VMD Tcl script that draws the C-alpha trace (Angstrom):
set ca {
  {0.21 0.10 0.09}
  {2.77 2.36 0.91}
  {4.68 1.76 -2.44}
  {1.58 2.49 -4.24}
  {1.09 6.01 -2.63}
  {4.80 6.74 -3.31}
  {4.03 5.76 -7.03}
  {1.08 8.10 -7.15}
  {2.97 10.87 -5.74}
  {5.80 10.76 -8.03}
  {3.28 10.48 -11.03}
  {1.61 13.74 -9.81}
  {4.85 15.43 -9.43}
  {6.18 14.44 -12.79}
  {2.98 14.68 -14.77}
  {3.09 18.60 -15.14}
  {6.56 18.40 -16.48}
  {5.65 15.94 -18.90}
  {2.81 18.49 -20.40}
  {5.29 21.17 -20.64}
  {6.82 21.97 -23.91}
  {10.57 21.49 -23.75}
  {13.25 24.01 -25.48}
  {16.58 22.82 -26.25}
  {19.50 24.93 -25.75}
  {23.11 24.03 -27.21}
  {25.65 25.21 -24.60}
  {28.43 27.62 -26.51}
  {30.66 30.09 -25.11}
  {29.68 33.52 -25.89}
  {31.34 36.86 -25.75}
  {30.54 38.90 -22.35}
  {31.82 42.13 -21.12}
  {34.14 41.98 -18.09}
  {32.72 44.36 -15.66}
  {35.04 45.93 -12.61}
  {33.40 47.74 -9.63}
  {34.86 50.78 -8.34}
  {33.46 53.67 -6.37}
  {33.14 57.08 -7.82}
  {32.83 60.44 -6.21}
  {30.19 63.19 -6.87}
  {31.88 66.26 -7.58}
  {31.12 69.43 -9.09}
  {32.49 70.19 -12.69}
  {33.87 73.87 -11.63}
  {34.92 74.42 -8.16}
  {35.65 78.06 -7.64}
  {36.39 80.23 -4.73}
  {34.76 83.36 -3.83}
  {37.78 85.69 -2.80}
  {37.81 88.87 -1.10}
  {39.28 91.66 -3.12}
  {39.74 93.99 -0.29}
  {41.18 93.41 3.24}
  {38.87 94.46 6.01}
  {35.86 93.50 8.44}
  {33.33 90.97 6.97}
  {30.31 92.97 7.97}
  {27.64 90.98 5.96}
  {27.51 87.22 5.20}
  {24.44 86.39 3.04}
  {24.89 82.82 2.17}
  {25.58 79.35 3.94}
  {26.46 75.89 3.11}
  {24.12 74.24 0.63}
  {22.51 77.44 -0.62}
  {21.98 77.85 -4.65}
  {23.47 80.99 -6.02}
  {23.42 82.63 -9.40}
  {26.36 84.15 -10.94}
  {27.26 87.74 -9.78}
  {24.82 87.36 -6.78}
  {26.06 89.08 -3.63}
  {27.61 86.60 -1.11}
  {29.12 89.31 1.49}
  {30.39 92.64 2.20}
  {33.83 93.70 3.44}
  {34.30 97.24 4.95}
  {37.77 98.98 5.50}
  {37.25 101.95 7.49}
  {40.55 103.51 6.61}
  {39.17 104.24 3.01}
  {36.39 106.61 4.20}
  {39.41 108.60 5.95}
  {41.20 108.57 2.82}
  {38.43 109.68 0.92}
  {37.73 112.54 3.32}
  {41.21 113.68 3.07}
  {41.11 113.70 -0.58}
  {37.88 115.78 -0.70}
  {39.63 118.32 1.49}
  {42.82 118.40 -0.84}
  {40.08 119.01 -3.82}
  {38.54 121.98 -1.91}
  {41.85 123.62 -1.26}
  {42.81 122.99 -4.65}
  {39.53 124.60 -5.94}
  {40.20 127.69 -3.84}
  {43.71 128.02 -5.22}
  {42.29 127.48 -8.71}
  {39.62 130.17 -8.28}
  {42.67 132.60 -7.06}
  {44.75 131.80 -9.76}
  {42.22 132.20 -12.39}
  {41.31 135.78 -11.05}
  {45.19 136.62 -11.33}
  {45.32 135.53 -14.65}
  {42.19 137.59 -15.68}
  {43.95 140.70 -14.04}
  {47.02 139.93 -15.72}
  {45.46 139.92 -19.05}
  {43.90 143.32 -18.30}
  {47.37 144.66 -17.19}
  {49.04 143.45 -20.33}
  {46.36 145.08 -22.54}
  {47.46 148.23 -20.95}
  {50.98 147.88 -21.22}
  {51.59 147.53 -17.48}
  {52.80 144.12 -17.28}
  {54.93 141.84 -19.39}
  {54.16 138.47 -21.37}
  {56.42 136.57 -19.45}
  {54.41 137.39 -16.08}
  {51.29 136.46 -18.00}
  {52.66 133.17 -18.98}
  {53.62 132.34 -15.43}
  {50.01 133.01 -14.31}
  {48.60 130.59 -17.14}
  {51.23 127.91 -15.90}
  {50.07 128.18 -12.59}
  {46.42 127.65 -13.51}
  {47.50 124.72 -15.51}
  {49.24 123.15 -12.74}
  {46.27 123.55 -10.37}
  {44.21 121.95 -12.78}
  {46.46 119.05 -13.10}
  {46.57 118.62 -9.41}
  {42.89 118.79 -9.07}
  {42.53 116.09 -11.74}
  {45.07 113.79 -10.01}
  {43.23 114.05 -6.81}
  {39.85 113.15 -8.45}
  {41.47 109.93 -10.23}
  {42.89 109.33 -6.52}
  {39.33 109.54 -5.30}
  {37.98 107.24 -7.90}
  {40.65 104.56 -6.91}
  {39.42 104.69 -3.31}
  {35.74 104.47 -4.20}
  {36.68 101.29 -6.35}
  {38.57 99.88 -3.58}
  {35.71 100.39 -1.34}
  {33.25 98.93 -3.87}
  {35.55 95.94 -4.00}
  {34.37 95.10 -0.91}
  {31.26 93.51 -2.19}
  {31.81 89.74 -2.74}
  {30.00 88.06 -5.88}
  {29.46 84.48 -6.75}
  {31.90 83.71 -9.54}
  {29.70 80.81 -11.13}
  {25.90 79.82 -10.72}
  {25.84 76.67 -8.60}
  {25.88 75.42 -5.19}
  {27.63 76.81 -1.91}
  {29.82 73.77 -0.69}
  {31.75 75.60 2.05}
  {31.88 78.87 3.78}
  {34.96 78.98 5.93}
  {34.48 82.32 7.42}
  {31.96 84.11 9.83}
  {30.52 87.31 10.02}
  {32.52 89.95 11.79}
  {36.03 88.13 10.83}
  {38.78 90.12 9.69}
  {39.86 88.93 6.14}
  {42.88 89.47 3.95}
  {42.82 90.22 -0.01}
  {42.67 86.82 -1.90}
  {40.98 84.95 1.27}
  {38.27 82.48 0.31}
  {34.83 83.33 1.75}
  {32.95 80.53 0.05}
  {33.42 77.63 -2.15}
  {31.15 77.49 -5.05}
  {30.30 74.16 -6.98}
  {29.10 74.93 -10.47}
  {28.88 73.77 -14.21}
  {26.70 70.63 -13.21}
  {27.98 67.54 -11.28}
  {29.43 64.27 -12.30}
  {31.23 61.24 -11.00}
  {34.84 61.10 -10.86}
  {36.36 57.63 -10.74}
  {39.93 56.57 -10.21}
  {41.18 53.10 -11.37}
  {44.47 51.43 -11.28}
  {46.68 52.21 -14.29}
  {46.79 48.62 -15.41}
  {43.33 49.07 -16.91}
  {43.84 52.57 -18.56}
  {43.98 50.77 -22.17}
  {40.58 49.49 -21.64}
  {38.76 52.70 -20.79}
  {37.56 54.54 -23.81}
  {35.47 57.80 -23.90}
  {31.86 57.12 -24.77}
  {31.90 53.56 -23.17}
  {28.64 52.70 -21.60}
  {28.83 52.51 -17.69}
  {26.81 50.69 -15.11}
  {26.00 52.90 -12.04}
  {24.52 51.13 -8.95}
  {21.68 52.65 -7.37}
  {19.32 51.71 -4.68}
  {16.89 50.27 -6.97}
  {19.43 48.34 -9.36}
  {21.55 50.04 -12.08}
  {21.54 52.91 -14.21}
  {22.80 53.72 -17.42}
  {25.95 56.20 -17.68}
  {28.69 57.32 -20.07}
  {32.53 57.71 -19.72}
  {32.73 61.28 -20.65}
  {36.45 61.89 -20.37}
  {39.50 60.07 -19.38}
  {42.52 62.39 -18.03}
  {46.18 61.64 -19.54}
  {47.86 62.37 -16.24}
  {48.10 59.34 -14.05}
  {48.10 59.98 -10.10}
  {49.15 57.94 -7.59}
  {49.28 54.85 -9.94}
  {45.78 55.62 -10.87}
  {43.92 56.81 -14.04}
  {41.39 59.66 -13.35}
  {38.23 59.65 -15.53}
  {34.70 61.44 -15.42}
  {31.38 59.68 -15.77}
  {28.20 61.74 -17.12}
  {25.02 60.41 -15.32}
  {21.71 61.80 -16.66}
  {19.65 63.26 -13.62}
  {22.30 62.62 -11.12}
  {21.38 63.16 -7.57}
  {23.67 65.77 -6.16}
  {22.15 66.40 -2.83}
  {25.59 65.58 -1.24}
  {28.65 66.33 -2.96}
  {31.90 64.04 -2.67}
  {29.22 61.34 -1.80}
  {30.48 57.74 -3.08}
  {28.48 55.86 -5.76}
  {29.29 52.21 -7.14}
  {30.31 52.26 -10.49}
  {30.77 49.30 -12.90}
  {33.47 49.79 -15.69}
  {33.75 47.73 -18.88}
  {37.45 46.71 -18.65}
  {37.53 43.76 -21.44}
  {35.61 40.84 -22.82}
  {35.79 37.01 -22.15}
  {34.20 33.84 -23.07}
  {31.45 32.52 -20.95}
  {28.59 29.86 -21.08}
  {25.31 31.75 -20.76}
  {21.91 30.27 -19.93}
  {18.25 31.64 -19.30}
  {17.57 31.84 -15.64}
  {14.40 29.97 -16.31}
  {16.62 26.95 -17.15}
  {18.10 26.66 -13.69}
  {16.50 25.12 -10.86}
  {17.41 25.65 -7.06}
  {16.93 22.90 -4.40}
  {18.26 22.79 -1.15}
  {20.69 25.64 -1.84}
  {22.07 23.92 -4.89}
  {21.46 24.91 -8.76}
  {20.58 22.16 -11.13}
  {19.96 22.11 -14.94}
  {18.68 19.25 -17.07}
  {20.92 18.04 -19.66}
  {19.86 16.07 -22.79}
  {22.01 12.87 -22.90}
  {22.37 10.57 -25.89}
  {19.42 8.60 -26.65}
  {16.89 10.96 -25.52}
  {17.46 10.74 -21.91}
  {17.50 13.43 -19.40}
  {19.78 14.01 -16.32}
  {19.76 16.46 -13.69}
  {23.48 18.35 -13.28}
  {24.75 20.41 -10.46}
  {26.15 23.71 -11.68}
  {27.94 26.68 -10.04}
  {26.50 30.31 -11.35}
  {28.33 33.43 -11.87}
  {27.16 36.97 -12.89}
  {23.58 37.64 -14.13}
  {22.92 39.97 -16.89}
  {20.22 40.81 -19.47}
  {20.75 39.87 -23.02}
  {18.24 40.99 -25.64}
  {15.56 41.28 -23.07}
  {16.19 38.08 -21.59}
  {17.44 37.32 -18.14}
  {20.66 35.20 -18.42}
  {22.99 33.74 -15.92}
  {26.70 32.54 -16.28}
  {27.54 28.99 -15.65}
  {31.08 28.80 -13.97}
  {31.33 24.89 -13.78}
  {28.92 22.12 -14.43}
  {28.58 22.17 -18.43}
  {30.96 21.80 -21.23}
  {30.50 23.25 -24.67}
  {28.49 21.12 -27.21}
  {26.10 19.83 -24.32}
  {22.30 20.32 -24.52}
  {20.32 21.97 -21.69}
  {16.62 21.36 -21.71}
  {14.10 24.25 -20.69}
  {10.38 23.83 -19.92}
  {8.05 26.43 -21.27}
}
mol new
graphics top color blue
foreach p $ca { graphics top sphere $p radius 0.5 }
foreach p [lrange $ca 0 end-1] q [lrange $ca 1 end] { graphics top cylinder $p $q radius 0.2 }
display resetview
């Protein structure tokens, strides 16, 4: 009785397989891309410091880390109180020179009247004209000096050099800054991934190659945009363009898979593999039409022409036939 129940159970298990259509797949080596996993950093294309052109006290700071700025936007204001005193001194000199010029012009007019009467000489009149010209030149020089001081005061306005995001603000309001000191670090020109791979893979990197970008939901497509010719610390530096790259955190690390060559591999549809008790099996067609279960070791998984494929590392040889059930 027990043997009868076992036979019925086996028949119930095998009957669905017997009714399913079989597909024969010839095992043959195929060319596959060899991918290498590296980490890239999200970086700004242009990282420019907004620097002070004037030394003085930072009286106003309008941005902080993470703010988005436009090109030419005011980031802060620096004041040098000495410039106001210097401008005041120039104004006083202009007032004194103005009075001297008025007096010299009066003397010149009187000299011209005296020369017309024949009372004075032409030499004296030339001296008066020269004195007027000298004072006018001094006034022009002082006005130019005043414009220079006004421009220096205007240089206290710190502007954003490019449109982008504020990455770092190393100073605080009220700080004393020197000319050339950075008030903010601006990242602009878009964001990209920068990778560094060992120099032995330099020959395999080509601009325009498709790149796999590891994300939370799987992989995204990217493009190798630029390979830099200079090798740094034994590594080749390259930039990867990613459409819609999330640049919420600059210098964040992202997993990137690079195509570094091709190799031969045995590929099968994932539907041809059955997993039982933690082991993977495929059905192999033997000579004479018999079927046999073969344990295999699987490798990477990939999508080929829209079909999920899996690489078979061991357990199959070229020329064998694998049976799948539709």
